[in-house]
C-alpha positions, -999 to +999 in steps of 0.1 A: -562-227-315-544-241-347-549-279-352-513-298-351-516-319-383-506-291-400-474-282-380-467-320-383-469-313-423-444-287-422-420-305-398-419-332-422-406-308-449-381-289-428-362-319-406-327-315-420-299-335-422-275-321-395-241-335-385-225-304-359-254-297-334-249-264-339-257-263-376-297-262-380-293-253-419-319-278-438-302-302-462-330-324-477-373-327-473-377-362-461-411-372-453-430-388-421-436-417-437-401-428-441-382-416-410-365-433-383-351-460-402-316-448-389-297-432-363-290-402-387-329-396-389-332-396-352-309-370-350-318-350-377-358-349-361-342-336-324-317-313-339-351-289-358-361-290-319-331-272-303-330-248-331-366-231-324-351-222-287-321-205-302-337-186-328-344-148-327-385-163-317-372-172-285-341-168-268-325-145-292-344-119-277-381-122-280-385-140-244-365-112-227-388-081-242-416-091-216-386-075-188-398-045-195-425-042-171-399-050-142-370-024-137-339-037-142-343-028-181-350-006-203-353-002-244-322+015-260-344+020-295-379+025-299-404-006-304-439-010-316-453-032-286-445-010-258-475-027-238-449-051-228-435-024-207-473-009-193-490-041-183-514-032-212-514-068-222-535-074-252-521-112-263-507-100-296-482-084-295-455-101-317-430-115-293-462-129-272-478-145-300-444-157-318-431-174-287-471-189-279-471-206-317-433-215-318-437-236-281-467-254-294-455-260-327-421-276-309-441-293-287-459-309-316-430-317-330-415-337-296-451-354-297-446-368-334-409-380-324-422-398-291-450-410-308-428-428-336-402-438-316-423-456-286-438-471-316-406-484-329-394-497-292-423-519-294-411-536-321-373-537-320-348-522-294-337-490-302-304-484-308-281-460-282-286-429-305-327-435-307-328-441-272-313-407-266-328-388-291-362-402-272-349-387-238-343-355-258-382-357-275-391-356-236-371-330-223-376-306-253-417-314-249-417-304-213-393-275-221-414-255-242-449-270-223-431-251-192-421-217-209-462-221-219-475-232-184-461-205-164-465-177-186-503-184-193-516-208-163-530-202-133-547-219-101-583-214-120-574-226-154-542-246-171-529-245-207-538-269-236-519-297-239-516-333-253-498-362-250-497-382-285-487-411-267-518-414-246-538-420-280-541-460-280-549-454-319-526-424-327-532-390-322-568-380-338-557-345-346-581-330-321-578-295-307-552-301-275-572-300-242-570-270-219-560-283-184-580-276-155-551-258-137-517-252-140-507-273-114-522-302-137-496-286-165-467-289-138-472-323-131-472-333-170-442-311-171-420-332-142-435-366-155-419-357-190-388-350-174-387-378-154-390-400-187-362-380-202-337-389-173-345-426-180-340-422-219-309-399-217-271-400-209-251-380-178-235-350-197-202-366-190-211-396-211-211-372-242-183-370-267-173-335-279-195-334-307-224-336-286-222-318-254-247-293-254-272-321-257-299-323-232-286-348-205-299-363-168-287-334-147-308-309-169-339-324-170-336-326-131-332-284-133-361-283-149-381-306-124-365-279-098-380-248-113-412-266-122-417-274-089-406-237-079-432-223-100-455-246-086-451-239-055-471-201-064-500-222-057-491-248-038-465-239-007-461-279-003-440-277-038-408-261-019-396-294-004-393-308-039-374-276-049-350-287-017-349-326-032-342-318-070-312-296-059-300-317-037-301-344-065-283-321-086-251-315-062-248-350-052-256-375-075-246-348-108-218-330-090-234-297-095-213-263-081-206-229-090-178-222-111-145-207-093-152-173-106-180-157-123-161-150-152-159-182-162-199-187-165-194-163-196-162-170-209-154-172-249-126-197-238-143-233-246-121-249-221-147-231-194-176-243-214-186-273-194-178-258-159-191-273-128-220-243-128-228-254-164-268-276-162-284-261-196-275-238-221-275-229-257-239-232-266-226-206-298-194-211-314-190-182-331-173-171-362-185-176-399-208-204-394-228-184-363-246-207-341-259-197-305-279-170-297-280-136-311-287-119-278-250-106-268-250-088-302-285-076-294-278-058-261-240-045-273-240-010-279-261+006-312-234-002-345-203-012-319-186+019-319-180+013-357-167-019-348-193-044-352-229-045-355-246-040-328-283-034-319-284-015-287-318-028-281-319-033-242-297-015-214-295-014-179-317+006-154-305+030-131-324+010-105-303-023-112-271-008-111-281+013-077-296-024-062-257-043-073-241-011-057-253-016-026-227-046-022-204-016-026-194+011-055-173-015-080-178-046-069-166-075-087-205-088-097-213-054-105-185-047-127-190-079-145-227-075-154-228-036-162-207-010-182-212+021-166-197+059-183-159+059-179-155+021-171-126+004-190-130-025-209-115-046-238-130-042-270-114-053-304-081-052-289-083-020-270-091-007-236-121+018-245-135+038-212-175+030-219-198+060-229-229+057-256-242+067-291-269+047-288-308+062-292-314+060-259-293+079-236-293+053-205-257+057-188-250+019-191-244-015-207-250-048-201-216-063-198-221-101-192-217-108-226-191-086-237-158-113-234-162-122-270-154-090-282-120-084-264-102-099-295-082-077-320-104-089-346-134-112-333-145-128-365-114-136-376-104-155-340-140-171-346-157-152-313-184-135-335-201-140-363-191-128-393-231-121-399-242-087-386-276-094-388-272-128-364-248-114-342-238-146-322-206-151-302-184-177-289-203-182-255-221-210-239-250-188-232-266-202-196-304-209-197-300-228-164-268-224-140-264-240-109-262-204-090-299-204-105-306-235-086-289-221-054-309-195-052-341-214-059-332-242-029-323-211-005-358-197-014-376-229-006-356-227+027-370-195+037-404-206+027-400-234+052-384-219+081-351-230+075-332-197+072-296-209+084-295-230+056-307-205+034-275-182+044-252-208+038-264-210+002-268-173-004-231-169+012-217-196-013-228-173-042-216-137-025-185-153-016-178-167-051-179-128-060-158-116-031-186-100-017-190-097+018-207-128+036-245-122+050-244-121+087-274-127+111-306-143+104-313-138+065-348-129+051-366-131+019-353-095+016-317-111+008-336-136-015-347-110-034-317-088-034-294-122-044-314-135-072-319-100-088-280-091-088-268-128-095-292-134-124-295-103-138-301-097-177-301-138-178-336-156-193-344-164-157-374-143-154-367-118-130-405-103-141-420-135-134-401-138-100-417-103-093-452-119-103-451-150-081-436-129-051-463-105-052-489-131-042-465-149-015-476-156+019-443-136+030-453-101+037-414-090+031-413-105-005-445-093-014-435-056-003-403-055-025-425-072-055-451-049-055-431-019-054-409-030-084-439-038-106-454-005-097-425+015-101-410+035-131-376+024-140-349+053-142-320+056-163-284+081-161-286+105-185-250+122-193-248+159-206-220+151-230-218+113-241-185+116-255-173+131-225-174+098-196-168+122-171-192+150-176-223+155-149-252+132-150-292+134-140-309+105-131-347+108-144-376+082-152-380+064-186-406+081-206-419+050-221-434+039-190-453+072-187-486+053-188-478+021-168-509+005-153-513-004-117-503-044-115-531-062-110-538-097-098-548-114-130-517-101-149-495-125-133-502-142-167-505-127-197-539-133-221-537-157-250-533-146-285-569-136-300-566-157-329-562-189-311-589-180-288-613-175-319-599-208-337-606-228-307-642-224-310-647-221-276-621-248-263-597-224-254-605-199-225-591-167-222-574-157-190-594-139-164-593-101-164-583-099-204 
């Protein structure tokens, strides 16, 4: 594993002077020896942390390529790392390798900020901005650590992690310790989020210029997720999931937005609705900002209107699953465009059809609202930069619906089916779906979680992986089926004619898909990191 001192040196050179949270262009070259002399420097140091998450190498698209191994998406264009879709992982695929290195760089940067601000706190009282910045650093360290922990850690061995503040004389630049189990990592993540809560304000205290920064409820939500993933290895942790979601609802007044459309709206008055917990806010327009994922899933070349990339498309399987609630139901229509479906695009009402490389019969619709304007770029709803096709959208990373689904799962796993039904029906009724009746089971949870969170960065693939080792036979069976299935697509005989006949066929890139094995619950470490660790980083079992 690379020594962190190199990353710190680079960090000192790229810290920027950013006035706006979404403006992350470097404007100076300060050094670590003169840092944290004023509030602006604290803001600079934190904003570079946020930048790493929103870039292409994380929530732009890299984290989403992994979803090719489930059955909700297919790749619309040829990629060079089909092993992510076939369980033939090497660990060296660029999406895996790059996210791994970026998250460790982020942890290193956050570590340095925490070390320096804690040192300053011992000498003098921190300003309000410095105190908030310390909370943001704890939050970002926990966030990055979480993304590594559940994707690489098991009950047999955890992932490398070190806290600089644990070294009385300062960090000695040694290789970070690989924790004994991933449960140790989750405990450290929870502790970081607790520290974050102690320094961060509530969201409501932020002015308009600072909304989008870490806040107490976001830290609590990450605790809920950490406990839910921890429950993969220790079922007693479901109790803490319930506690965290209760806290979000009661202390922080989180709730569902009145309509699903509001969650994915380009209207900035909807950005900070009750469902918002954590997101990557995008402002669109000439300055960009946000995540490029909405442009990445847009039809390739956008029918000559905009530079969509067409790289990920819904499978027939997810369409079929969502259609179980009734053909043309509100949640389905809002999530997926199918042939002949009307939608607004550049000021016109179009009927969907595809010109993309792969004919799949569908396109992701959740993030299309910013393209409805006659001129989305002039309106400020879409970036003018076709190489970074961001839009004006508060792109959700965690929303309250996901928290309700985790709580419902916790209730089901602890024998409280009636309470689970109440949470699931809150979500269904928001989309005008028929409420569940009778005794709900994990089969209902599978359907609701898969359909409600489709095409979001909530990691459906890892849901399947953790369910694969569940003690609940129903969910284990469903997970096994999907993990070992080949996704299907819907091909039309005539692309330009939305009313032409179609056939359902398998997705060719899955011809050599391996049988899912238990060790595949995590990825293999990048080989370069194992080699450079001099034996201190142990490769995951089975690889």
